[in-house]
C-alpha positions as CSV (number, residue, x, y, z in Angstrom):
1,M,0.0,0.0,0.1
2,T,1.3,3.3,-1.0
3,L,1.2,6.0,1.7
4,K,-0.7,9.1,1.2
5,V,-1.6,12.3,3.3
6,I,-5.3,12.2,3.9
7,R,-5.4,15.5,6.3
8,Y,-3.1,18.2,7.5
9,K,-2.9,21.2,9.5
10,N,-0.2,23.8,9.3
11,Y,0.5,26.0,12.3
12,G,3.1,28.2,10.5
13,C,6.1,29.7,12.3
14,V,5.2,29.2,16.0
15,M,8.7,30.1,17.5
16,T,11.9,32.0,17.0
17,S,15.0,32.0,18.6
18,E,16.6,35.3,19.5
19,E,19.5,36.5,17.7
20,D,22.5,36.4,19.9
21,E,25.9,38.0,19.6
22,S,27.0,35.5,17.0
23,K,24.1,36.5,14.8
24,Y,22.5,33.2,14.5
25,D,18.9,32.8,14.6
26,N,16.1,30.2,14.0
27,N,12.4,30.1,12.8
28,F,10.3,27.0,13.9
29,F,7.6,25.9,11.9
30,W,5.2,22.9,12.7
31,S,2.7,21.0,11.0
32,F,0.7,17.7,11.4
33,Y,0.0,14.9,8.8
34,E,-2.6,12.2,9.0
35,L,-1.5,9.2,6.9
36,S,-3.4,6.6,5.2
37,N,-2.0,4.1,7.7
38,G,-3.8,6.0,10.5
39,K,-0.6,7.5,11.9
40,I,-0.2,11.2,12.8
41,I,3.0,12.5,12.0
42,D,4.3,16.1,13.2
43,L,6.9,17.8,11.2
44,E,9.3,20.5,12.8
45,F,10.7,22.3,10.0
46,I,13.7,24.6,11.2
47,E,15.2,27.7,9.2
48,N,18.6,28.4,10.4
49,L,19.6,31.9,9.9
50,T,22.9,34.0,9.9
51,N,22.5,37.9,9.9
52,G,18.9,37.3,8.9
53,R,19.5,35.1,5.9
54,V,18.5,31.5,5.8
55,T,21.6,29.5,5.7
56,S,20.2,25.8,6.3
57,N,17.1,24.1,6.9
58,D,16.4,21.0,9.4
59,Y,13.4,18.5,9.3
60,Y,12.5,16.6,12.5
61,F,9.4,13.8,12.4
62,G,7.8,12.5,15.1
63,Y,4.6,10.6,15.9
64,A,2.4,13.2,17.3
65,N,0.5,10.6,19.5
66,S,3.1,8.9,21.5
67,G,3.8,8.7,25.1
68,F,1.9,11.5,26.9
69,Q,1.2,13.4,23.8
70,K,-2.1,13.2,22.1
71,Y,-2.6,15.4,19.0
72,Q,-6.1,15.9,17.7
73,F,-7.0,17.7,14.6
74,G,-8.8,20.4,16.4
75,N,-11.5,22.9,14.9
76,S,-9.3,26.1,15.5
77,K,-9.3,28.6,12.8
78,P,-6.0,30.1,11.5
79,N,-4.6,33.3,13.2
80,T,-6.6,32.9,16.4
81,K,-5.9,32.4,20.0
82,E,-7.6,29.0,19.9
83,M,-5.0,28.0,17.1
84,S,-2.3,29.1,19.3
85,N,-3.7,27.2,22.2
86,E,-4.2,24.1,20.3
87,F,-0.7,24.0,19.2
88,F,0.9,24.9,22.6
89,D,-1.4,22.4,24.4
90,W,0.0,19.6,22.4
91,F,3.6,21.0,22.5
92,E,3.7,21.5,26.3
93,S,2.6,17.9,26.8
94,T,5.9,16.8,25.1
95,P,8.1,15.1,27.9
96,L,11.7,15.9,28.2
97,C,14.0,14.0,25.7
98,G,15.2,11.7,28.7
99,D,11.8,11.0,30.1
100,F,10.8,8.3,27.5
101,R,11.9,6.3,24.4
102,V,10.7,8.2,21.5
103,K,9.8,6.1,18.6
104,H,10.2,8.0,15.2
105,P,8.5,7.4,11.8
106,D,9.7,4.8,9.4
107,K,11.6,6.3,6.2
108,D,8.4,5.7,4.0
109,E,6.4,7.8,6.4
110,E,9.0,10.6,6.6
111,K,9.3,10.5,2.7
112,C,5.6,10.8,2.4
113,V,5.3,13.6,4.8
114,K,8.6,15.4,3.3
115,E,7.6,15.2,-0.2
116,F,4.0,16.4,0.6
117,Y,5.5,19.3,2.7
118,L,7.8,20.4,0.1
119,K,5.0,20.4,-2.8
120,Y,2.1,21.9,-0.8
121,I,3.3,23.5,2.3
122,E,6.8,24.8,2.0
123,P,5.9,27.5,-0.5
124,N,3.6,29.1,1.9
125,K,4.8,27.8,5.0
126,D,4.1,31.1,7.1
127,I,0.3,30.7,6.3
128,E,-1.8,28.8,8.9
129,T,-4.5,26.4,7.9
130,S,-7.5,24.9,9.4
131,S,-7.6,21.1,9.2
132,V,-7.6,20.1,5.5
133,E,-8.9,17.0,4.1
134,V,-6.8,15.8,1.0
């Protein structure tokens, strides 16, 4: 069975790091994807900046429902306090790295999400979306 994204929600840039003396900065984007196998994958996309210019990107994938985390595609609308609360309720439920074993998505799940992200989300990564059925 070929994996497909069946639903997604993009939260846009939810955090930034503060520029320090070295002029390094980061923008943190989050989005969530429900796959045809029933798994919900979260993607943390990080823009690494130097002197305000993007110098590299990092992708981190995880299962959005693992351990204490329970992500649900809520009904919040873009650019609302509810949207922010929805994301941070999930984010703040994330245990510290050493608190439990993290199981990561397999290569096929990561590939599916990354290809979808690059094609449909990345060009407008700053724009928050409601839950979108694909």
